[in-house]
C-alpha positions as CSV (number, residue, x, y, z in Angstrom):
1,X,-51.9,-59.7,6.2
2,X,-54.2,-57.5,4.2
3,X,-53.2,-54.5,6.3
4,X,-49.6,-55.3,5.6
5,X,-50.2,-55.6,1.9
6,X,-52.2,-52.4,1.9
7,X,-49.4,-50.5,3.7
8,X,-46.8,-51.9,1.4
9,X,-48.8,-50.9,-1.6
10,X,-49.1,-47.3,-0.3
11,X,-45.4,-47.1,0.3
12,X,-44.7,-48.5,-3.2
13,X,-47.0,-46.0,-4.8
14,X,-45.4,-43.1,-2.8
15,X,-42.0,-44.3,-3.9
16,X,-43.0,-44.5,-7.6
17,X,-44.6,-41.0,-7.3
18,X,-41.4,-39.6,-5.8
19,X,-39.4,-41.2,-8.6
20,X,-41.7,-39.7,-11.1
21,X,-41.2,-36.2,-9.5
22,X,-37.5,-36.7,-9.6
23,X,-37.6,-37.8,-13.2
24,X,-39.7,-34.7,-14.1
25,X,-37.3,-32.4,-12.3
26,X,-34.3,-33.4,-14.5
27,X,-33.1,-30.4,-16.4
28,X,-32.5,-31.4,-20.0
29,X,-29.5,-30.0,-22.0
30,X,-30.0,-26.8,-24.1
31,X,-28.5,-25.6,-27.3
32,X,-28.4,-22.1,-28.6
33,X,-26.6,-20.8,-31.7
34,X,-25.8,-17.2,-32.8
35,X,-26.2,-18.0,-36.5
36,X,-29.8,-16.8,-36.6
37,X,-28.8,-13.5,-34.9
38,X,-27.1,-12.5,-38.2
39,X,-29.6,-10.6,-40.3
40,X,-28.2,-11.7,-43.6
41,X,-25.2,-13.8,-44.7
42,X,-23.4,-12.9,-47.9
43,X,-23.0,-15.5,-50.6
44,X,-19.5,-17.2,-50.6
45,X,-18.4,-15.2,-47.5
46,X,-17.3,-17.2,-44.5
47,X,-19.4,-16.4,-41.3
48,X,-18.2,-17.4,-37.9
49,X,-20.8,-18.1,-35.2
50,X,-21.1,-20.0,-31.8
51,X,-23.1,-22.9,-30.6
52,X,-23.6,-22.8,-26.8
53,X,-24.1,-26.2,-25.2
54,X,-25.4,-26.5,-21.6
55,X,-25.5,-30.0,-20.0
56,X,-27.5,-29.4,-16.8
57,X,-28.5,-32.7,-15.4
58,X,-27.3,-34.8,-18.3
59,X,-23.6,-34.0,-17.7
60,X,-21.1,-36.7,-18.9
61,X,-23.8,-38.6,-20.9
62,X,-22.5,-39.8,-24.3
63,X,-23.9,-37.6,-27.2
64,X,-23.2,-36.4,-30.7
65,X,-23.8,-32.8,-31.6
66,X,-25.7,-32.5,-34.9
67,X,-26.8,-29.9,-37.4
68,X,-29.8,-31.0,-39.6
69,X,-31.0,-29.2,-42.7
70,X,-34.7,-29.0,-43.2
71,X,-34.0,-29.3,-46.9
72,X,-31.3,-32.0,-47.5
73,X,-31.0,-30.8,-51.1
74,X,-29.2,-27.7,-49.7
75,X,-26.4,-29.8,-48.3
76,X,-24.1,-29.3,-51.4
77,X,-24.5,-25.5,-51.1
78,X,-23.1,-25.3,-47.5
79,X,-19.5,-25.7,-46.3
80,X,-19.6,-26.2,-42.5
81,X,-16.6,-26.2,-40.2
82,X,-16.3,-26.5,-36.5
83,X,-13.8,-26.2,-33.6
84,X,-14.4,-28.1,-30.4
85,X,-11.1,-26.9,-28.8
86,X,-10.8,-23.2,-28.2
87,X,-7.0,-23.6,-27.7
88,X,-6.6,-25.0,-31.2
89,X,-7.2,-22.3,-33.9
90,X,-8.0,-24.7,-36.7
91,X,-11.5,-25.5,-38.0
92,X,-12.4,-29.0,-39.1
93,X,-14.8,-29.8,-41.9
94,X,-18.2,-31.2,-41.0
95,X,-19.7,-32.9,-44.1
96,X,-23.4,-33.2,-44.6
97,X,-24.7,-36.7,-45.5
98,X,-27.5,-37.3,-48.0
99,X,-30.1,-36.7,-45.3
100,X,-28.7,-33.2,-44.6
101,X,-27.1,-34.1,-41.3
102,X,-23.6,-33.0,-40.2
103,X,-21.9,-34.3,-37.0
104,X,-19.7,-31.9,-35.1
105,X,-17.0,-34.3,-34.1
106,X,-16.0,-37.8,-35.1
107,X,-19.1,-39.5,-36.5
108,X,-17.9,-42.8,-35.2
109,X,-17.6,-41.6,-31.6
110,X,-19.7,-40.0,-28.9
111,X,-18.7,-37.0,-26.8
112,X,-19.1,-36.7,-23.0
113,X,-21.8,-34.0,-22.6
114,X,-20.4,-30.9,-20.9
115,X,-21.0,-27.2,-20.8
116,X,-19.1,-25.9,-23.8
117,X,-19.0,-23.5,-26.7
118,X,-18.5,-24.9,-30.2
119,X,-17.0,-22.5,-32.7
120,X,-18.3,-22.8,-36.2
121,X,-17.7,-21.3,-39.7
122,X,-20.2,-21.5,-42.5
123,X,-20.0,-20.6,-46.2
124,X,-23.0,-20.7,-48.4
125,X,-22.8,-20.7,-52.2
126,X,-26.3,-19.7,-53.3
127,X,-28.8,-17.1,-52.0
128,X,-32.0,-18.2,-50.2
129,X,-33.4,-19.1,-46.8
130,X,-31.8,-22.0,-45.0
131,X,-33.7,-23.6,-42.2
132,X,-31.9,-26.0,-39.8
133,X,-32.0,-27.7,-36.4
134,X,-29.2,-28.3,-33.9
135,X,-29.8,-31.2,-31.5
136,X,-28.0,-33.9,-29.5
137,X,-28.0,-37.6,-30.4
138,X,-27.8,-39.9,-27.4
139,X,-26.2,-43.3,-27.3
140,X,-29.6,-44.9,-27.7
141,X,-30.0,-42.9,-30.9
142,X,-32.8,-40.7,-29.5
143,X,-32.4,-37.0,-30.4
144,X,-32.9,-34.5,-27.6
145,X,-32.8,-30.7,-27.1
146,X,-33.6,-29.6,-30.6
147,X,-33.5,-25.9,-31.5
148,X,-34.7,-24.8,-34.9
149,X,-33.5,-21.7,-36.6
150,X,-33.2,-20.1,-40.1
151,X,-30.8,-17.7,-41.8
152,X,-31.1,-15.6,-45.0
153,X,-28.3,-15.7,-47.6
154,X,-28.0,-13.0,-50.2
155,X,-25.7,-11.9,-53.0
156,X,-25.3,-8.5,-51.4
157,X,-25.9,-7.4,-47.8
158,X,-29.0,-5.2,-47.6
159,X,-29.7,-2.6,-45.0
160,X,-31.8,-3.8,-42.1
161,X,-33.9,-2.3,-39.3
162,X,-35.4,-3.8,-36.1
163,X,-36.6,-2.5,-32.7
164,X,-36.7,-3.8,-29.1
165,X,-40.3,-2.6,-28.7
166,X,-41.9,-5.9,-29.6
167,X,-39.5,-7.8,-27.3
168,X,-40.5,-5.9,-24.2
169,X,-42.6,-8.2,-21.9
170,X,-43.6,-5.3,-19.6
171,X,-45.5,-2.9,-21.8
172,X,-48.3,-1.4,-19.8
173,X,-50.8,1.1,-21.0
174,X,-50.3,4.7,-19.8
175,X,-46.6,4.2,-19.1
176,X,-43.7,5.7,-20.9
177,X,-41.5,2.9,-22.4
178,X,-38.1,3.5,-24.0
179,X,-37.0,1.3,-26.8
180,X,-34.2,1.1,-29.4
181,X,-34.3,1.0,-33.2
182,X,-31.2,-0.7,-34.6
183,X,-30.1,0.3,-38.1
184,X,-27.5,-1.7,-40.2
185,X,-26.2,-0.2,-43.5
186,X,-25.2,-3.5,-45.1
187,X,-23.8,-2.7,-48.5
188,X,-25.9,0.4,-49.1
189,X,-23.7,3.3,-50.4
190,X,-22.0,5.0,-47.5
191,X,-23.7,8.0,-46.0
192,X,-26.8,7.6,-48.1
193,X,-29.4,10.2,-46.8
194,X,-32.4,8.4,-45.3
195,X,-35.3,8.8,-43.0
196,X,-37.3,6.3,-40.9
197,X,-40.9,5.6,-41.2
198,X,-43.2,3.8,-38.7
199,X,-46.6,2.8,-40.0
200,X,-49.4,1.4,-37.8
201,X,-51.3,-1.5,-39.2
202,X,-54.5,0.1,-37.8
203,X,-54.5,3.9,-38.5
204,X,-57.3,4.3,-36.0
205,X,-54.7,3.6,-33.3
206,X,-52.7,6.7,-34.2
207,X,-54.4,8.9,-31.6
208,X,-53.8,6.2,-29.0
209,X,-50.0,6.2,-29.3
210,X,-47.7,9.0,-28.1
211,X,-44.3,8.6,-29.8
212,X,-41.1,10.5,-29.0
213,X,-37.5,10.5,-30.2
214,X,-34.4,11.2,-28.2
215,X,-32.5,14.4,-29.1
216,X,-29.5,14.7,-26.9
217,X,-30.7,14.6,-23.3
218,X,-34.3,15.3,-24.2
219,X,-37.2,13.5,-25.8
220,X,-39.3,15.3,-28.4
221,X,-42.7,14.4,-29.9
222,X,-43.1,12.5,-33.1
223,X,-46.6,12.7,-34.4
224,X,-48.6,10.1,-36.4
225,X,-50.7,11.5,-39.3
226,X,-54.3,10.3,-40.0
227,X,-52.9,7.4,-42.0
228,X,-51.0,6.1,-39.0
229,X,-47.6,7.1,-40.3
230,X,-44.8,8.8,-38.3
231,X,-41.5,9.9,-39.9
232,X,-38.2,10.5,-38.2
233,X,-35.3,12.5,-39.6
234,X,-34.5,16.0,-40.9
235,X,-35.8,17.3,-44.3
236,X,-32.5,16.5,-46.0
237,X,-32.3,13.1,-44.3
238,X,-29.5,11.7,-42.1
239,X,-26.6,9.5,-43.2
240,X,-27.3,5.8,-43.0
241,X,-24.7,4.1,-40.8
242,X,-24.7,1.2,-38.3
243,X,-26.3,2.9,-35.4
244,X,-28.9,2.7,-32.6
245,X,-31.6,5.3,-32.1
246,X,-33.7,5.6,-28.9
247,X,-37.4,6.4,-28.8
248,X,-40.2,6.4,-26.2
249,X,-43.8,5.2,-26.6
250,X,-46.9,5.5,-24.5
251,X,-49.9,3.4,-25.3
252,X,-53.4,4.4,-24.3
253,X,-55.0,1.0,-24.6
254,X,-54.2,-2.6,-23.5
255,X,-54.3,-4.1,-27.0
256,X,-51.9,-5.3,-29.7
257,X,-50.3,-2.6,-31.8
258,X,-49.0,-3.9,-35.1
259,X,-46.6,-1.7,-37.0
260,X,-44.1,-1.6,-39.8
261,X,-40.6,0.0,-39.6
262,X,-38.8,1.2,-42.8
263,X,-35.6,2.8,-43.8
264,X,-36.5,5.1,-46.7
265,X,-34.0,6.7,-49.1
266,X,-34.6,10.5,-49.0
267,X,-33.6,11.0,-52.7
268,X,-36.4,8.9,-54.2
269,X,-38.4,7.6,-51.3
270,X,-37.5,4.0,-52.1
271,X,-37.6,1.6,-49.2
272,X,-34.1,0.1,-48.3
273,X,-35.2,-2.1,-45.4
274,X,-38.5,-3.1,-43.8
275,X,-39.6,-5.0,-40.7
276,X,-43.1,-5.8,-39.3
277,X,-43.5,-6.2,-35.5
278,X,-46.3,-6.3,-32.9
279,X,-46.2,-4.7,-29.5
280,X,-48.5,-6.3,-26.9
281,X,-49.7,-3.9,-24.2
282,X,-51.2,-5.0,-20.9
283,X,-53.5,-3.3,-18.4
284,X,-51.1,-3.9,-15.4
285,X,-47.5,-4.9,-15.1
286,X,-48.2,-8.2,-13.2
287,X,-49.8,-11.4,-14.6
288,X,-52.0,-13.7,-12.6
289,X,-49.8,-16.7,-12.1
290,X,-51.8,-18.4,-9.4
291,X,-54.2,-21.3,-9.6
292,X,-55.7,-21.5,-6.1
293,X,-52.7,-21.6,-3.8
294,X,-50.3,-23.0,-6.5
295,X,-48.0,-20.7,-8.4
296,X,-47.7,-21.4,-12.1
297,X,-44.1,-21.0,-13.2
298,X,-43.0,-20.2,-16.8
299,X,-39.3,-20.1,-17.7
300,X,-37.0,-19.0,-19.2
301,X,-38.8,-15.8,-20.2
302,X,-36.3,-15.3,-23.0
303,X,-36.4,-18.5,-25.0
304,X,-33.4,-19.4,-27.2
305,X,-33.2,-23.2,-26.7
306,X,-36.3,-24.5,-28.5
307,X,-38.6,-25.0,-25.5
308,X,-40.2,-23.3,-22.5
309,X,-40.7,-24.9,-19.1
310,X,-44.1,-24.9,-17.5
311,X,-44.3,-25.9,-13.8
312,X,-47.8,-26.5,-12.3
313,X,-46.8,-27.6,-8.8
314,X,-49.7,-29.6,-7.4
315,X,-52.2,-28.7,-10.2
316,X,-53.3,-31.7,-12.2
317,X,-55.2,-32.3,-15.4
318,X,-55.2,-28.7,-16.5
319,X,-55.7,-27.4,-20.1
320,X,-52.8,-25.4,-21.6
321,X,-52.9,-23.0,-24.5
322,X,-50.0,-21.1,-26.1
323,X,-51.0,-17.9,-28.0
324,X,-49.0,-15.5,-30.1
325,X,-49.2,-11.7,-29.8
326,X,-52.0,-11.6,-32.3
327,X,-54.1,-14.1,-30.2
328,X,-53.6,-17.0,-32.6
329,X,-53.4,-20.4,-30.9
330,X,-49.9,-22.0,-31.4
331,X,-50.3,-25.0,-29.2
332,X,-52.9,-26.7,-27.0
333,X,-52.7,-29.6,-24.5
334,X,-55.1,-31.3,-22.2
335,X,-54.6,-33.1,-18.9
336,X,-51.3,-31.3,-18.2
337,X,-49.7,-31.8,-14.7
338,X,-46.5,-31.2,-12.9
339,X,-43.3,-30.3,-14.9
340,X,-43.6,-29.8,-18.6
341,X,-41.4,-28.8,-21.5
342,X,-43.3,-27.1,-24.3
343,X,-41.6,-27.0,-27.7
344,X,-41.2,-23.6,-29.4
345,X,-39.7,-25.2,-32.6
346,X,-41.1,-23.2,-35.5
347,X,-42.2,-20.3,-33.5
348,X,-41.2,-16.9,-35.0
349,X,-39.4,-14.4,-32.8
350,X,-41.7,-12.4,-30.6
351,X,-44.0,-12.4,-27.6
352,X,-46.1,-15.4,-26.6
353,X,-48.7,-16.1,-23.8
354,X,-49.4,-19.3,-21.9
355,X,-52.9,-19.8,-20.5
356,X,-53.4,-22.6,-17.9
357,X,-57.1,-23.4,-17.3
358,X,-58.3,-25.6,-14.4
359,X,-62.0,-25.8,-13.8
360,X,-63.2,-22.1,-13.5
361,X,-59.7,-20.7,-12.8
362,X,-57.2,-19.3,-15.3
363,X,-53.5,-18.5,-14.8
364,X,-51.2,-17.0,-17.3
365,X,-47.6,-16.4,-18.1
366,X,-45.6,-15.2,-21.1
367,X,-42.3,-15.6,-22.8
368,X,-40.3,-14.2,-25.7
369,X,-38.7,-16.3,-28.5
370,X,-35.5,-14.6,-29.5
């Protein structure tokens, strides 16, 4: 009898473990909007954007799609409209309640969760920074799949600048890496003569970076001075338009390179746009993603849905750390096993590293928050 009970107990435990594995393997829905891809929204100007919904393993579950404002006091400054049917051209108003929550759809009904694209239109009446979260509300009133974003609203559209250098997860010392610098004119006077300026946070790194700019089919050198400043453009400047310029960089050391990009008006050297970024350079292209015989998996590498997945296989009770490109600890967790979703809510755009520590072994991965 004891043998039978022992065998039954083992079978029961195995079944429960298998059910736990199945439960962990469920892929939760994801949300991703294009609103935060817009550099700046102009006051009282309607802006159309998309919300992409992916159901994965929760298909057909009843949900409501919500937008929640971090500051409910901003609810009266925002006119939000949505369209759940791409075949119908009309937008429907989505009113915010006193808690700053707007339901995309009938507030009294739940939708069947499906892969879909929601079309939205937003108009904001006052300048400022607006922070918000999209999520799904299940029938049991538990919210899932949050994605937090923010957008800047201004009375006029300023010029803007950004590069793809800090978003490159494969920067390796000693290798030439091409990257783009994207310029947007905004409402700056047409054809304003400007030049670009790149300033290293640490001027001592100037001799450790070889920078080039593309001129036709060739790349030509662009030197940093002793203050860690490199300028691009002819003496008279070049007309500021919406355009993309291509550069090439080669880093001598496997460290972080912080820098500032600026659009400077040639006439008076006033700064029209600025952006600070960090490029993280590695020794080798690969990353040690093994703990013993187990591969540590980190995905997606480009995060837009508010979380990153960490799979540890048969590794149990590990310590996990998430670090930003400056080495600052963003998240820590102990006794981590199996399948995990790590929230990136509140993370700024940029490169992040995951360290998984088990006894004396360390594995690592990385991802980019877009």
